N, C-alpha and C positions, 0 to 999 in steps of 0.2 A: 623842270625848265632850267636851263643853264645859260647864263650870259657871261661871257668871259672877256677880259681885257689883258693883253700881254704887256708886261712891264719888266724892265731889266732888274735883276738882283745883283749880279756881278758879271764879269766877263766870261765866266765859265758856264753859267746856267741862266735860265729864264724862269720867271714865275708867271703863272696864269692865275689871275684872280677870278674865281668863279662865284657868281651869286646864284645860290640855289633857293628855289621857292617850292615849298611843299604844295602839291596839287592833289585834288580829288581825282584819282585815276579812273574812277567809274564814269565821271562826266567826260573824260577825254576820249571815250570810245565813240562819241557822237561827232560826225564830221562837221556839223554846224558849230558845235562848241569848240572844236579844234580850230576852225577858221576864225572864230571870234577871239580865241586866246592868241592866235598867231598875230592878228592885227594889233591887239593890245601890247604884246611883247615887242613887236616891231616899232610901235610908237615910242615905247619906253627906251628901247635901244637907240633910236634916232635922237631922242632928246638928250640922253646921257653920253652919246658918242662912243658906245661900246659895240663890239662885234656880236652879231647874233647869227648863229648858223641855223639855217632852216632849209628843209627840202624845197626844191622848186616845184615839185608836184607830189601827189600821193604815191606815185610809183617810186620815188626816191626815199621814202621812209624805210627804215630797216627794222626787221623783226629779228631779235637775237635771243639766244638762251644765255642767261647769266647764272653762273654757279659759283658759290663761295665755298672755300675749303678751310677746314680748321680741325683741331683735335676734338675728341669727344667732350672735353671740358672747356672748349673755346679758349684755349691758351693763347692762340695768336691774337684773337680779338681783344681779350682782356689785357694784353700787353701792347695794344695799339697797332698791331699788324693786320693787314688784310691780304688775302690771296684769293684771286678770282679769275675765272675765264669768261670770255664772251665769244660765243660761236654763232655765226649767221645762220638763220633758218631759211627754208624754202630754196629757191633757185640759187641763192647766193652761197650755198654750202661750199662751193669751191673757194670762196674767200678764206682768208687766213683766220685761224683762231687767235685770239688775243689773250695772253696771260699777263696779269698785272700783280706785282708784289709791292706793297707800299706800307710805310709807317706813317701813322696819323697822330697828331698831337696839337694841343692849342698853343704851345710855345714854339715860335719859329726857330730859335737856336737849338732847342732839343731836337726838333725834327730834322734840321739840316745836319746835325751831328751823326745821324744814323745812316749808314751806307747800305742802300737796298740792292746793290748790284749783285747779279748772279755770278757764278764762276766766270773767269775771264774768257773762256772759249765759247760761251753762249752769247750769240748776238742779241743786243738789247739797246734800248734808249732809256735815258734817265730824265725824269721830270720832277719839278718842284712846283707845287701849286698851293694857293691859299683859297679855301672855300669859305665864302661868307654866307652864313646861315641865319635864320631867325633865332632869337634867344630861346632857351629851353623852358619848358613847362609854364606856358602862359605868361612869361615875362616879356616886357617890351624891349625892343632893341635888336641888336644883331650880335653874332659871335663869329670868331674865325677859327678854322681848323686848318692847319698846314699839313701837307703830305709830301713825302719824298718817296718816289717810287721808280721801279723799273718796269718796262714793258717789253715782252718777248713775243715775237711774231712767229713762233714755231709751235706746232702741235705738241702738246704735252699731255700725258696720261697721269692724272692726279688721284684717281679713285684708289682708296686704301693705300696710299703712299706712306710708308713709315716716316715718322718725324725725323729720324736720323738721316734718311736719304734727302729729305727736304733741306735739312741743315747743311748737307754737303753742296746742294745747289745754291743756297743763299747763305754765304759765310757769316753774315751778321747774326744769324740764329745760333751759331756755335759760341759766340762771344757774349750773348745776352745773359743777364743775371737770373734767368729762370729756366727751368726745364719743364717740359710738359708733364701734366699729371698722369697721362697715359701715353705710351709710345705707340 
């Protein structure tokens, strides 16, 4: 479940503050449970004045395949990077695949200092977000993770892509202080 509020960071970019709640995904397969959850989320959004994106009908829900890419030793993830694709399933297959490359970190200044843009000739959009999550490991409270990312709406084949090629697409990987344990 994601509730977001758009707030200005500076004149060049926007931040979306997302509040993420971990949910029991098994229960969300029941239409009655989904309807109950939707009513609860709507009330909370109305009270707090945040935007809540929700489908107008069951036909508007989206089934997507989400694939995360990394080296065999998870070098990207261990260094706060995420590379993933989302591809619509079913009749929506004609819709665009979405490729996202992002850097995530709990420090806003560290995150904003990392440039996630692909090579200049690749059409993309840049986003900066704050995700507000529950505290880790049974602690009370909340925590923030900031992410700075680029979204590419062009079909890309990433299976077995060598790290060197990926670093040519995303220049920040060439300047980072680590090299993958396996190419």
